[in-house]
All heavy atoms as TSV, in Angstrom:
chain	resi	resn	atom	element	x	y	z
A	1	MET	N	N	-19.582	2.312	10.062
A	1	MET	CA	C	-18.416	2.446	9.219
A	1	MET	C	C	-17.226	1.820	9.951
A	1	MET	O	O	-17.008	2.067	11.126
A	1	MET	CB	C	-18.159	3.921	8.924
A	1	MET	CG	C	-16.875	4.131	8.182
A	1	MET	SD	S	-16.614	5.818	7.570
A	1	MET	CE	C	-16.270	6.689	9.061
A	2	THR	N	N	-16.422	1.051	9.232
A	2	THR	CA	C	-15.223	0.427	9.778
A	2	THR	C	C	-14.022	1.294	9.452
A	2	THR	O	O	-13.806	1.645	8.298
A	2	THR	CB	C	-15.017	-0.978	9.184
A	2	THR	OG1	O	-16.172	-1.782	9.464
A	2	THR	CG2	C	-13.781	-1.629	9.749
A	3	LEU	N	N	-13.247	1.612	10.463
A	3	LEU	CA	C	-12.019	2.366	10.252
A	3	LEU	C	C	-10.854	1.403	10.198
A	3	LEU	O	O	-10.722	0.536	11.043
A	3	LEU	CB	C	-11.813	3.388	11.352
A	3	LEU	CG	C	-12.874	4.482	11.457
A	3	LEU	CD1	C	-12.574	5.361	12.661
A	3	LEU	CD2	C	-12.904	5.322	10.198
A	4	LEU	N	N	-10.004	1.581	9.200
A	4	LEU	CA	C	-8.820	0.748	9.063
A	4	LEU	C	C	-7.610	1.474	9.597
A	4	LEU	O	O	-7.557	2.707	9.517
A	4	LEU	CB	C	-8.596	0.390	7.590
A	4	LEU	CG	C	-9.684	-0.416	6.912
A	4	LEU	CD1	C	-9.410	-0.514	5.432
A	4	LEU	CD2	C	-9.757	-1.797	7.521
A	5	PRO	N	N	-6.607	0.754	10.097
A	5	PRO	CA	C	-5.369	1.420	10.511
A	5	PRO	C	C	-4.668	1.941	9.242
A	5	PRO	O	O	-4.980	1.510	8.135
A	5	PRO	CB	C	-4.575	0.308	11.162
A	5	PRO	CG	C	-5.099	-0.947	10.557
A	5	PRO	CD	C	-6.554	-0.672	10.266
A	6	PRO	N	N	-3.728	2.845	9.423
A	6	PRO	CA	C	-2.969	3.319	8.252
A	6	PRO	C	C	-2.335	2.128	7.529
A	6	PRO	O	O	-2.014	1.125	8.152
A	6	PRO	CB	C	-1.900	4.223	8.855
A	6	PRO	CG	C	-2.380	4.559	10.213
A	6	PRO	CD	C	-3.257	3.419	10.645
A	7	PHE	N	N	-2.168	2.250	6.256
A	7	PHE	CA	C	-1.505	1.189	5.542
A	7	PHE	C	C	-0.325	1.766	4.761
A	7	PHE	O	O	-0.239	2.978	4.554
A	7	PHE	CB	C	-2.458	0.391	4.634
A	7	PHE	CG	C	-3.204	1.180	3.591
A	7	PHE	CD1	C	-2.964	0.936	2.241
A	7	PHE	CD2	C	-4.164	2.120	3.935
A	7	PHE	CE1	C	-3.663	1.635	1.278
A	7	PHE	CE2	C	-4.876	2.807	2.961
A	7	PHE	CZ	C	-4.609	2.573	1.634
A	8	LEU	N	N	0.624	0.913	4.380
A	8	LEU	CA	C	1.858	1.329	3.761
A	8	LEU	C	C	1.637	2.268	2.584
A	8	LEU	O	O	2.386	3.207	2.386
A	8	LEU	CB	C	2.637	0.092	3.309
A	8	LEU	CG	C	4.033	0.301	2.756
A	8	LEU	CD1	C	4.957	0.849	3.840
A	8	LEU	CD2	C	4.579	-0.980	2.202
A	9	CYS	N	N	0.591	2.072	1.857
A	9	CYS	CA	C	0.327	2.867	0.650
A	9	CYS	C	C	0.231	4.369	0.915
A	9	CYS	O	O	0.476	5.153	-0.011
A	9	CYS	CB	C	-0.955	2.412	-0.021
A	9	CYS	SG	S	-0.943	0.691	-0.518
A	10	VAL	N	N	-0.112	4.767	2.108
A	10	VAL	CA	C	-0.240	6.212	2.367
A	10	VAL	C	C	1.080	6.943	2.149
A	10	VAL	O	O	1.079	8.146	1.917
A	10	VAL	CB	C	-0.809	6.531	3.769
A	10	VAL	CG1	C	-2.203	5.954	3.933
A	10	VAL	CG2	C	0.123	6.089	4.872
A	11	TRP	N	N	2.182	6.237	2.177
A	11	TRP	CA	C	3.496	6.850	1.951
A	11	TRP	C	C	4.010	6.633	0.531
A	11	TRP	O	O	5.106	7.074	0.209
A	11	TRP	CB	C	4.537	6.286	2.905
A	11	TRP	CG	C	4.344	6.666	4.329
A	11	TRP	CD1	C	4.377	7.913	4.866
A	11	TRP	CD2	C	4.105	5.769	5.405
A	11	TRP	NE1	N	4.172	7.861	6.209
A	11	TRP	CE2	C	3.999	6.542	6.577
A	11	TRP	CE3	C	3.962	4.403	5.504
A	11	TRP	CZ2	C	3.774	5.998	7.828
A	11	TRP	CZ3	C	3.734	3.854	6.745
A	11	TRP	CH2	C	3.639	4.639	7.883
A	12	CYS	N	N	3.257	5.973	-0.307
A	12	CYS	CA	C	3.738	5.626	-1.658
A	12	CYS	C	C	3.420	6.730	-2.653
A	12	CYS	O	O	2.290	7.220	-2.731
A	12	CYS	CB	C	3.092	4.313	-2.113
A	12	CYS	SG	S	3.796	3.701	-3.669
A	13	ILE	N	N	4.418	7.066	-3.465
A	13	ILE	CA	C	4.205	8.104	-4.484
A	13	ILE	C	C	3.308	7.595	-5.614
A	13	ILE	O	O	2.850	8.368	-6.429
A	13	ILE	CB	C	5.533	8.638	-5.051
A	13	ILE	CG1	C	6.299	7.552	-5.801
A	13	ILE	CG2	C	6.369	9.270	-3.960
A	13	ILE	CD1	C	7.497	8.068	-6.568
A	14	ARG	N	N	3.051	6.315	-5.653
A	14	ARG	CA	C	2.226	5.716	-6.715
A	14	ARG	C	C	0.741	5.625	-6.342
A	14	ARG	O	O	-0.071	5.231	-7.153
A	14	ARG	CB	C	2.735	4.330	-7.054
A	14	ARG	CG	C	4.184	4.324	-7.515
A	14	ARG	CD	C	4.667	2.908	-7.713
A	14	ARG	NE	N	6.058	2.821	-7.997
A	14	ARG	CZ	C	6.635	3.009	-9.169
A	14	ARG	NH1	N	5.890	3.344	-10.199
A	14	ARG	NH2	N	7.934	2.864	-9.326
A	15	LEU	N	N	0.371	5.999	-5.109
A	15	LEU	CA	C	-1.011	5.913	-4.644
A	15	LEU	C	C	-1.894	6.908	-5.381
A	15	LEU	O	O	-1.532	8.044	-5.592
A	15	LEU	CB	C	-1.103	6.171	-3.144
A	15	LEU	CG	C	-2.507	6.085	-2.535
A	15	LEU	CD1	C	-3.047	4.656	-2.623
A	15	LEU	CD2	C	-2.492	6.571	-1.104
A	16	ARG	N	N	-3.059	6.414	-5.775
A	16	ARG	CA	C	-4.077	7.273	-6.415
A	16	ARG	C	C	-5.392	7.006	-5.690
A	16	ARG	O	O	-5.544	6.005	-4.996
A	16	ARG	CB	C	-4.218	6.906	-7.887
A	16	ARG	CG	C	-2.940	7.024	-8.670
A	16	ARG	CD	C	-3.170	6.934	-10.168
A	16	ARG	NE	N	-4.174	5.977	-10.557
A	16	ARG	CZ	C	-3.933	4.817	-11.168
A	16	ARG	NH1	N	-2.714	4.460	-11.447
A	16	ARG	NH2	N	-4.917	4.030	-11.510
A	17	THR	N	N	-6.331	7.886	-5.846
A	17	THR	CA	C	-7.633	7.697	-5.215
A	17	THR	C	C	-8.738	7.537	-6.240
A	17	THR	O	O	-9.905	7.744	-5.931
A	17	THR	CB	C	-7.952	8.873	-4.275
A	17	THR	OG1	O	-7.921	10.083	-5.033
A	17	THR	CG2	C	-6.974	8.960	-3.134
A	18	ASP	N	N	-8.377	7.149	-7.449
A	18	ASP	CA	C	-9.373	7.049	-8.525
A	18	ASP	C	C	-9.801	5.622	-8.824
A	18	ASP	O	O	-10.488	5.368	-9.783
A	18	ASP	CB	C	-8.837	7.704	-9.803
A	18	ASP	CG	C	-7.580	7.019	-10.345
A	18	ASP	OD1	O	-7.005	6.158	-9.659
A	18	ASP	OD2	O	-7.156	7.364	-11.460
A	19	GLY	N	N	-9.418	4.672	-7.973
A	19	GLY	CA	C	-9.806	3.287	-8.197
A	19	GLY	C	C	-11.227	3.029	-7.759
A	19	GLY	O	O	-11.826	3.842	-7.050
A	20	PRO	N	N	-11.778	1.893	-8.131
A	20	PRO	CA	C	-13.153	1.579	-7.766
A	20	PRO	C	C	-13.380	1.454	-6.266
A	20	PRO	O	O	-14.488	1.699	-5.783
A	20	PRO	CB	C	-13.434	0.252	-8.483
A	20	PRO	CG	C	-12.099	-0.295	-8.826
A	20	PRO	CD	C	-11.164	0.868	-8.928
A	21	THR	N	N	-12.324	1.151	-5.521
A	21	THR	CA	C	-12.459	1.076	-4.057
A	21	THR	C	C	-11.899	2.314	-3.390
A	21	THR	O	O	-11.844	2.386	-2.180
A	21	THR	CB	C	-11.721	-0.160	-3.522
A	21	THR	OG1	O	-10.321	-0.033	-3.840
A	21	THR	CG2	C	-12.262	-1.436	-4.102
A	22	GLY	N	N	-11.479	3.291	-4.162
A	22	GLY	CA	C	-10.922	4.507	-3.628
A	22	GLY	C	C	-9.401	4.498	-3.540
A	22	GLY	O	O	-8.775	5.528	-3.641
A	23	ALA	N	N	-8.788	3.363	-3.361
A	23	ALA	CA	C	-7.339	3.255	-3.298
A	23	ALA	C	C	-6.837	2.422	-4.474
A	23	ALA	O	O	-7.141	1.252	-4.583
A	23	ALA	CB	C	-6.894	2.629	-1.983
A	24	ALA	N	N	-6.113	3.061	-5.341
A	24	ALA	CA	C	-5.518	2.401	-6.502
A	24	ALA	C	C	-4.078	2.868	-6.599
A	24	ALA	O	O	-3.658	3.780	-5.895
A	24	ALA	CB	C	-6.293	2.723	-7.774
A	25	SER	N	N	-3.326	2.234	-7.474
A	25	SER	CA	C	-1.942	2.644	-7.670
A	25	SER	C	C	-1.522	2.246	-9.058
A	25	SER	O	O	-2.260	1.578	-9.783
A	25	SER	CB	C	-1.040	1.959	-6.636
A	25	SER	OG	O	-0.949	0.573	-6.903
A	26	ASP	N	N	-0.301	2.642	-9.417
A	26	ASP	CA	C	0.229	2.219	-10.716
A	26	ASP	C	C	0.320	0.694	-10.775
A	26	ASP	O	O	0.075	0.096	-11.806
A	26	ASP	CB	C	1.611	2.840	-10.947
A	26	ASP	CG	C	1.560	4.350	-11.033
A	26	ASP	OD1	O	0.493	4.909	-11.331
A	26	ASP	OD2	O	2.606	4.990	-10.781
A	27	ALA	N	N	0.642	0.068	-9.648
A	27	ALA	CA	C	0.743	-1.397	-9.597
A	27	ALA	C	C	-0.627	-2.071	-9.630
A	27	ALA	O	O	-0.781	-3.145	-10.199
A	27	ALA	CB	C	1.486	-1.827	-8.330
A	28	PHE	N	N	-1.613	-1.428	-9.013
A	28	PHE	CA	C	-2.956	-2.004	-8.913
A	28	PHE	C	C	-3.999	-0.964	-9.339
A	28	PHE	O	O	-4.686	-0.390	-8.496
A	28	PHE	CB	C	-3.222	-2.477	-7.480
A	28	PHE	CG	C	-2.227	-3.495	-6.970
A	28	PHE	CD1	C	-1.234	-3.130	-6.069
A	28	PHE	CD2	C	-2.274	-4.810	-7.417
A	28	PHE	CE1	C	-0.322	-4.054	-5.617
A	28	PHE	CE2	C	-1.370	-5.738	-6.964
A	28	PHE	CZ	C	-0.383	-5.372	-6.060
A	29	PRO	N	N	-4.120	-0.704	-10.633
A	29	PRO	CA	C	-5.038	0.339	-11.110
A	29	PRO	C	C	-6.511	0.043	-10.816
A	29	PRO	O	O	-7.317	0.970	-10.771
A	29	PRO	CB	C	-4.769	0.410	-12.604
A	29	PRO	CG	C	-4.092	-0.866	-12.952
A	29	PRO	CD	C	-3.387	-1.333	-11.729
A	30	ASP	N	N	-6.849	-1.216	-10.609
A	30	ASP	CA	C	-8.245	-1.576	-10.326
A	30	ASP	C	C	-8.544	-1.635	-8.831
A	30	ASP	O	O	-9.647	-2.021	-8.434
A	30	ASP	CB	C	-8.587	-2.917	-10.985
A	30	ASP	CG	C	-8.554	-2.835	-12.490
A	30	ASP	OD1	O	-8.889	-1.743	-13.027
A	30	ASP	OD2	O	-8.164	-3.802	-13.134
A	31	GLY	N	N	-7.577	-1.274	-8.009
A	31	GLY	CA	C	-7.765	-1.281	-6.569
A	31	GLY	C	C	-6.658	-2.042	-5.872
A	31	GLY	O	O	-6.243	-3.095	-6.329
A	32	VAL	N	N	-6.194	-1.476	-4.762
A	32	VAL	CA	C	-5.157	-2.125	-3.970
A	32	VAL	C	C	-5.738	-3.353	-3.276
A	32	VAL	O	O	-6.825	-3.277	-2.699
A	32	VAL	CB	C	-4.606	-1.122	-2.917
A	32	VAL	CG1	C	-3.566	-1.774	-2.037
A	32	VAL	CG2	C	-4.013	0.112	-3.614
A	33	PRO	N	N	-5.054	-4.495	-3.368
A	33	PRO	CA	C	-5.563	-5.719	-2.754
A	33	PRO	C	C	-5.798	-5.562	-1.244
A	33	PRO	O	O	-5.054	-4.848	-0.553
A	33	PRO	CB	C	-4.450	-6.734	-3.012
A	33	PRO	CG	C	-3.717	-6.221	-4.183
A	33	PRO	CD	C	-3.787	-4.733	-4.074
A	34	VAL	N	N	-6.805	-6.233	-0.765
A	34	VAL	CA	C	-7.169	-6.185	0.648
A	34	VAL	C	C	-5.992	-6.611	1.515
A	34	VAL	O	O	-5.771	-6.040	2.587
A	34	VAL	CB	C	-8.398	-7.086	0.912
A	34	VAL	CG1	C	-8.665	-7.214	2.405
A	34	VAL	CG2	C	-9.604	-6.530	0.193
A	35	SER	N	N	-5.196	-7.558	1.083
A	35	SER	CA	C	-4.058	-8.021	1.901
A	35	SER	C	C	-3.079	-6.896	2.169
A	35	SER	O	O	-2.447	-6.845	3.230
A	35	SER	CB	C	-3.345	-9.198	1.225
A	35	SER	OG	O	-2.821	-8.803	-0.026
A	36	ILE	N	N	-2.939	-5.953	1.250
A	36	ILE	CA	C	-2.058	-4.806	1.452
A	36	ILE	C	C	-2.743	-3.781	2.342
A	36	ILE	O	O	-2.156	-3.255	3.275
A	36	ILE	CB	C	-1.619	-4.196	0.103
A	36	ILE	CG1	C	-0.755	-5.196	-0.669
A	36	ILE	CG2	C	-0.873	-2.883	0.330
A	36	ILE	CD1	C	-0.395	-4.749	-2.065
A	37	VAL	N	N	-3.992	-3.496	2.058
A	37	VAL	CA	C	-4.750	-2.515	2.852
A	37	VAL	C	C	-4.829	-2.936	4.309
A	37	VAL	O	O	-4.754	-2.112	5.214
A	37	VAL	CB	C	-6.161	-2.299	2.258
A	37	VAL	CG1	C	-7.006	-1.424	3.162
A	37	VAL	CG2	C	-6.071	-1.705	0.860
A	38	GLU	N	N	-4.933	-4.231	4.563
A	38	GLU	CA	C	-5.020	-4.751	5.927
A	38	GLU	C	C	-3.655	-5.027	6.534
A	38	GLU	O	O	-3.553	-5.639	7.593
A	38	GLU	CB	C	-5.881	-6.019	5.963
A	38	GLU	CG	C	-7.346	-5.720	5.660
A	38	GLU	CD	C	-8.219	-6.963	5.706
A	38	GLU	OE1	O	-7.673	-8.099	5.704
A	38	GLU	OE2	O	-9.439	-6.788	5.737
A	39	ASN	N	N	-2.583	-4.584	5.865
A	39	ASN	CA	C	-1.205	-4.749	6.349
A	39	ASN	C	C	-0.805	-6.199	6.553
A	39	ASN	O	O	0.028	-6.517	7.390
A	39	ASN	CB	C	-1.001	-3.959	7.664
A	39	ASN	CG	C	-1.224	-2.492	7.458
A	39	ASN	OD1	O	-0.740	-1.906	6.493
A	39	ASN	ND2	N	-1.969	-1.876	8.353
A	40	ARG	N	N	-1.388	-7.097	5.756
A	40	ARG	CA	C	-1.004	-8.513	5.796
A	40	ARG	C	C	0.046	-8.826	4.756
A	40	ARG	O	O	0.654	-9.890	4.785
A	40	ARG	CB	C	-2.221	-9.414	5.639
A	40	ARG	CG	C	-3.188	-9.334	6.803
A	40	ARG	CD	C	-4.364	-10.287	6.656
A	40	ARG	NE	N	-5.317	-9.797	5.675
A	40	ARG	CZ	C	-5.609	-10.417	4.515
A	40	ARG	NH1	N	-5.063	-11.571	4.224
A	40	ARG	NH2	N	-6.477	-9.892	3.681
A	41	ALA	N	N	0.249	-7.915	3.813
A	41	ALA	CA	C	1.260	-8.072	2.772
A	41	ALA	C	C	2.118	-6.819	2.747
A	41	ALA	O	O	1.611	-5.707	2.870
A	41	ALA	CB	C	0.622	-8.301	1.406
A	42	ASP	N	N	3.412	-7.003	2.624
A	42	ASP	CA	C	4.371	-5.891	2.590
A	42	ASP	C	C	4.734	-5.630	1.132
A	42	ASP	O	O	5.485	-6.386	0.542
A	42	ASP	CB	C	5.599	-6.278	3.416
A	42	ASP	CG	C	6.634	-5.173	3.490
A	42	ASP	OD1	O	6.511	-4.166	2.772
A	42	ASP	OD2	O	7.572	-5.327	4.298
A	43	HIS	N	N	4.203	-4.558	0.566
A	43	HIS	CA	C	4.437	-4.301	-0.852
A	43	HIS	C	C	5.816	-3.674	-1.128
A	43	HIS	O	O	6.101	-3.282	-2.243
A	43	HIS	CB	C	3.329	-3.455	-1.465
A	43	HIS	CG	C	3.318	-3.532	-2.957
A	43	HIS	ND1	N	3.050	-2.466	-3.765
A	43	HIS	CD2	C	3.582	-4.576	-3.784
A	43	HIS	CE1	C	3.137	-2.825	-5.034
A	43	HIS	NE2	N	3.472	-4.118	-5.070
A	44	ARG	N	N	6.649	-3.628	-0.106
A	44	ARG	CA	C	8.054	-3.309	-0.377
A	44	ARG	C	C	8.718	-4.531	-0.999
A	44	ARG	O	O	9.816	-4.453	-1.554
A	44	ARG	CB	C	8.764	-2.900	0.921
A	44	ARG	CG	C	8.184	-1.598	1.499
A	44	ARG	CD	C	8.760	-1.254	2.834
A	44	ARG	NE	N	8.388	-2.256	3.831
A	44	ARG	CZ	C	8.722	-2.190	5.120
A	44	ARG	NH1	N	9.436	-1.167	5.568
A	44	ARG	NH2	N	8.349	-3.123	5.960
A	45	GLN	N	N	8.028	-5.652	-0.903
A	45	GLN	CA	C	8.429	-6.928	-1.511
A	45	GLN	C	C	7.426	-7.247	-2.643
A	45	GLN	O	O	6.341	-6.698	-2.668
A	45	GLN	CB	C	8.397	-8.045	-0.469
A	45	GLN	CG	C	9.229	-7.752	0.757
A	45	GLN	CD	C	10.700	-7.577	0.427
A	45	GLN	OE1	O	11.246	-8.279	-0.404
A	45	GLN	NE2	N	11.329	-6.607	1.068
A	46	PRO	N	N	7.800	-8.146	-3.565
A	46	PRO	CA	C	6.862	-8.491	-4.632
A	46	PRO	C	C	5.531	-9.021	-4.083
A	46	PRO	O	O	5.497	-9.752	-3.106
A	46	PRO	CB	C	7.592	-9.607	-5.399
A	46	PRO	CG	C	9.028	-9.409	-5.074
A	46	PRO	CD	C	9.076	-8.864	-3.671
A	47	VAL	N	N	4.465	-8.606	-4.719
A	47	VAL	CA	C	3.115	-9.080	-4.403
A	47	VAL	C	C	2.490	-9.530	-5.728
A	47	VAL	O	O	2.601	-8.846	-6.751
A	47	VAL	CB	C	2.269	-7.961	-3.759
A	47	VAL	CG1	C	0.816	-8.389	-3.609
A	47	VAL	CG2	C	2.836	-7.568	-2.416
A	48	ARG	N	N	1.862	-10.694	-5.713
A	48	ARG	CA	C	1.245	-11.234	-6.918
A	48	ARG	C	C	0.338	-10.176	-7.578
A	48	ARG	O	O	-0.463	-9.535	-6.925
A	48	ARG	CB	C	0.413	-12.463	-6.608
A	48	ARG	CG	C	-0.342	-12.976	-7.838
A	48	ARG	CD	C	-1.096	-14.201	-7.556
A	48	ARG	NE	N	-0.173	-15.296	-7.809
A	48	ARG	CZ	C	-0.324	-16.529	-7.367
A	48	ARG	NH1	N	-1.344	-16.835	-6.628
A	48	ARG	NH2	N	0.564	-17.447	-7.631
A	49	GLY	N	N	0.546	-9.999	-8.877
A	49	GLY	CA	C	-0.284	-9.091	-9.654
A	49	GLY	C	C	0.201	-7.664	-9.705
A	49	GLY	O	O	-0.442	-6.817	-10.321
A	50	ASP	N	N	1.364	-7.370	-9.106
A	50	ASP	CA	C	1.841	-5.980	-9.109
A	50	ASP	C	C	2.603	-5.569	-10.371
A	50	ASP	O	O	3.051	-4.445	-10.499
A	50	ASP	CB	C	2.641	-5.657	-7.852
A	50	ASP	CG	C	4.005	-6.362	-7.781
A	50	ASP	OD1	O	4.468	-6.924	-8.776
A	50	ASP	OD2	O	4.600	-6.326	-6.677
A	51	ASN	N	N	2.744	-6.498	-11.307
A	51	ASN	CA	C	3.409	-6.240	-12.599
A	51	ASN	C	C	4.824	-5.675	-12.420
A	51	ASN	O	O	5.282	-4.876	-13.231
A	51	ASN	CB	C	2.564	-5.289	-13.449
A	51	ASN	CG	C	1.223	-5.879	-13.770
A	51	ASN	OD1	O	1.128	-6.981	-14.321
A	51	ASN	ND2	N	0.145	-5.187	-13.387
A	52	GLY	N	N	5.499	-6.057	-11.351
A	52	GLY	CA	C	6.854	-5.617	-11.117
A	52	GLY	C	C	6.955	-4.201	-10.563
A	52	GLY	O	O	8.060	-3.684	-10.393
A	53	ILE	N	N	5.830	-3.584	-10.256
A	53	ILE	CA	C	5.820	-2.245	-9.691
A	53	ILE	C	C	5.656	-2.367	-8.183
A	53	ILE	O	O	4.699	-2.976	-7.705
A	53	ILE	CB	C	4.675	-1.395	-10.283
A	53	ILE	CG1	C	4.824	-1.291	-11.797
A	53	ILE	CG2	C	4.626	-0.016	-9.631
A	53	ILE	CD1	C	3.629	-0.666	-12.485
A	54	ARG	N	N	6.595	-1.835	-7.430
A	54	ARG	CA	C	6.574	-1.952	-5.974
A	54	ARG	C	C	6.317	-0.595	-5.300
A	54	ARG	O	O	6.385	0.456	-5.933
A	54	ARG	CB	C	7.927	-2.444	-5.438
A	54	ARG	CG	C	8.479	-3.682	-6.085
A	54	ARG	CD	C	7.886	-4.963	-5.559
A	54	ARG	NE	N	8.533	-6.128	-6.141
A	54	ARG	CZ	C	8.286	-6.589	-7.365
A	54	ARG	NH1	N	7.430	-5.979	-8.127
A	54	ARG	NH2	N	8.901	-7.633	-7.830
A	55	PHE	N	N	6.104	-0.665	-4.014
A	55	PHE	CA	C	6.012	0.523	-3.171
A	55	PHE	C	C	7.234	1.395	-3.408
A	55	PHE	O	O	8.356	0.910	-3.476
A	55	PHE	CB	C	5.966	0.075	-1.703
A	55	PHE	CG	C	6.180	1.196	-0.738
A	55	PHE	CD1	C	5.123	1.977	-0.333
A	55	PHE	CD2	C	7.446	1.442	-0.230
A	55	PHE	CE1	C	5.315	3.018	0.593
A	55	PHE	CE2	C	7.653	2.478	0.696
A	55	PHE	CZ	C	6.593	3.243	1.096
A	56	GLU	N	N	7.005	2.685	-3.546
A	56	GLU	CA	C	8.113	3.657	-3.648
A	56	GLU	C	C	7.857	4.775	-2.650
A	56	GLU	O	O	6.873	5.494	-2.753
A	56	GLU	CB	C	8.225	4.189	-5.065
A	56	GLU	CG	C	9.455	5.009	-5.287
A	56	GLU	CD	C	9.654	5.404	-6.741
A	56	GLU	OE1	O	9.167	4.684	-7.638
A	56	GLU	OE2	O	10.309	6.442	-6.969
A	57	ALA	N	N	8.757	4.896	-1.697
A	57	ALA	CA	C	8.574	5.850	-0.590
A	57	ALA	C	C	8.496	7.288	-1.062
A	57	ALA	O	O	9.222	7.715	-1.930
A	57	ALA	CB	C	9.724	5.709	0.412
A	58	GLY	N	N	7.559	7.991	-0.448
A	58	GLY	CA	C	7.380	9.407	-0.712
A	58	GLY	C	C	7.590	10.211	0.551
A	58	GLY	O	O	8.104	9.702	1.556
A	59	PRO	N	N	7.158	11.473	0.549
A	59	PRO	CA	C	7.335	12.349	1.714
A	59	PRO	C	C	6.728	11.767	3.006
A	59	PRO	O	O	5.645	11.193	2.970
A	59	PRO	CB	C	6.587	13.625	1.310
A	59	PRO	CG	C	6.547	13.578	-0.175
A	59	PRO	CD	C	6.468	12.120	-0.538
A	60	GLY	N	N	7.462	11.897	4.088
A	60	GLY	CA	C	6.965	11.474	5.381
A	60	GLY	C	C	7.185	10.003	5.702
A	60	GLY	O	O	6.878	9.560	6.806
A	61	TYR	N	N	7.711	9.236	4.736
A	61	TYR	CA	C	7.921	7.793	4.980
A	61	TYR	C	C	8.921	7.596	6.115
A	61	TYR	O	O	9.971	8.218	6.148
A	61	TYR	CB	C	8.413	7.105	3.713
A	61	TYR	CG	C	8.790	5.656	3.904
A	61	TYR	CD1	C	7.814	4.702	4.136
A	61	TYR	CD2	C	10.106	5.238	3.876
A	61	TYR	CE1	C	8.128	3.370	4.326
A	61	TYR	CE2	C	10.450	3.916	4.044
A	61	TYR	CZ	C	9.455	2.977	4.266
A	61	TYR	OH	O	9.775	1.664	4.431
A	62	ASP	N	N	8.590	6.720	7.012
A	62	ASP	CA	C	9.451	6.359	8.129
A	62	ASP	C	C	9.508	4.840	8.191
A	62	ASP	O	O	8.509	4.201	8.517
A	62	ASP	CB	C	8.868	6.937	9.423
A	62	ASP	CG	C	9.733	6.684	10.642
A	62	ASP	OD1	O	10.303	5.578	10.758
A	62	ASP	OD2	O	9.833	7.592	11.475
A	63	ARG	N	N	10.636	4.279	7.835
A	63	ARG	CA	C	10.748	2.815	7.737
A	63	ARG	C	C	10.423	2.145	9.067
A	63	ARG	O	O	9.780	1.101	9.108
A	63	ARG	CB	C	12.118	2.391	7.258
A	63	ARG	CG	C	12.204	0.882	7.151
A	63	ARG	CD	C	13.447	0.374	6.532
A	63	ARG	NE	N	13.322	-1.067	6.444
A	63	ARG	CZ	C	13.245	-1.739	5.317
A	63	ARG	NH1	N	13.283	-1.113	4.176
A	63	ARG	NH2	N	13.118	-3.036	5.335
A	64	GLU	N	N	10.843	2.741	10.176
A	64	GLU	CA	C	10.577	2.142	11.478
A	64	GLU	C	C	9.074	2.069	11.752
A	64	GLU	O	O	8.580	1.037	12.240
A	64	GLU	CB	C	11.291	2.944	12.567
A	64	GLU	CG	C	11.313	2.266	13.907
A	64	GLU	CD	C	12.171	2.991	14.917
A	64	GLU	OE1	O	13.342	3.288	14.588
A	64	GLU	OE2	O	11.674	3.268	16.017
A	65	VAL	N	N	8.364	3.126	11.451
A	65	VAL	CA	C	6.913	3.130	11.642
A	65	VAL	C	C	6.266	2.110	10.720
A	65	VAL	O	O	5.362	1.356	11.132
A	65	VAL	CB	C	6.326	4.537	11.386
A	65	VAL	CG1	C	4.810	4.506	11.392
A	65	VAL	CG2	C	6.831	5.522	12.423
A	66	ALA	N	N	6.718	2.048	9.467
A	66	ALA	CA	C	6.175	1.066	8.510
A	66	ALA	C	C	6.427	-0.351	8.983
A	66	ALA	O	O	5.540	-1.190	8.915
A	66	ALA	CB	C	6.773	1.290	7.130
A	67	ASP	N	N	7.620	-0.629	9.478
A	67	ASP	CA	C	7.939	-1.960	9.995
A	67	ASP	C	C	7.003	-2.329	11.151
A	67	ASP	O	O	6.499	-3.453	11.212
A	67	ASP	CB	C	9.390	-2.054	10.455
A	67	ASP	CG	C	10.393	-2.121	9.308
A	67	ASP	OD1	O	9.975	-2.275	8.138
A	67	ASP	OD2	O	11.604	-2.012	9.588
A	68	ASP	N	N	6.778	-1.381	12.053
A	68	ASP	CA	C	5.861	-1.632	13.168
A	68	ASP	C	C	4.449	-1.909	12.669
A	68	ASP	O	O	3.776	-2.823	13.135
A	68	ASP	CB	C	5.840	-0.445	14.138
A	68	ASP	CG	C	7.074	-0.352	14.994
A	68	ASP	OD1	O	7.856	-1.330	15.038
A	68	ASP	OD2	O	7.278	0.712	15.598
A	69	LEU	N	N	4.002	-1.115	11.726
A	69	LEU	CA	C	2.662	-1.251	11.151
A	69	LEU	C	C	2.466	-2.646	10.539
A	69	LEU	O	O	1.421	-3.254	10.683
A	69	LEU	CB	C	2.457	-0.164	10.088
A	69	LEU	CG	C	1.110	-0.058	9.427
A	69	LEU	CD1	C	0.056	0.414	10.410
A	69	LEU	CD2	C	1.197	0.926	8.256
A	70	LEU	N	N	3.513	-3.134	9.885
A	70	LEU	CA	C	3.444	-4.421	9.201
A	70	LEU	C	C	3.876	-5.583	10.098
A	70	LEU	O	O	3.858	-6.728	9.665
A	70	LEU	CB	C	4.316	-4.382	7.940
A	70	LEU	CG	C	3.818	-3.421	6.858
A	70	LEU	CD1	C	4.921	-3.120	5.861
A	70	LEU	CD2	C	2.597	-4.015	6.163
A	71	GLY	N	N	4.289	-5.295	11.313
A	71	GLY	CA	C	4.721	-6.345	12.231
A	71	GLY	C	C	6.022	-6.991	11.840
A	71	GLY	O	O	6.251	-8.168	12.096
A	72	VAL	N	N	6.889	-6.230	11.201
A	72	VAL	CA	C	8.182	-6.741	10.735
A	72	VAL	C	C	9.207	-6.598	11.834
A	72	VAL	O	O	9.269	-5.643	12.544
A	72	VAL	CB	C	8.645	-5.989	9.466
A	72	VAL	CG1	C	10.022	-6.436	9.049
A	72	VAL	CG2	C	7.655	-6.165	8.368
């Protein structure tokens, strides 16, 4: 089994676990793109296919930690 580092979505109020890959959201109901899960895309900014729905911070969000995670 491959373990992935935390990804930005864990702090998003739009995250759901009912997608075909386990991680879905209002922006990506069919599954969060691999580029976001692998922290190669920052969904605080527009991402192709998100239908204008972006990351929205929820409880525990720490921008500094998120920036480090994404290499910003």
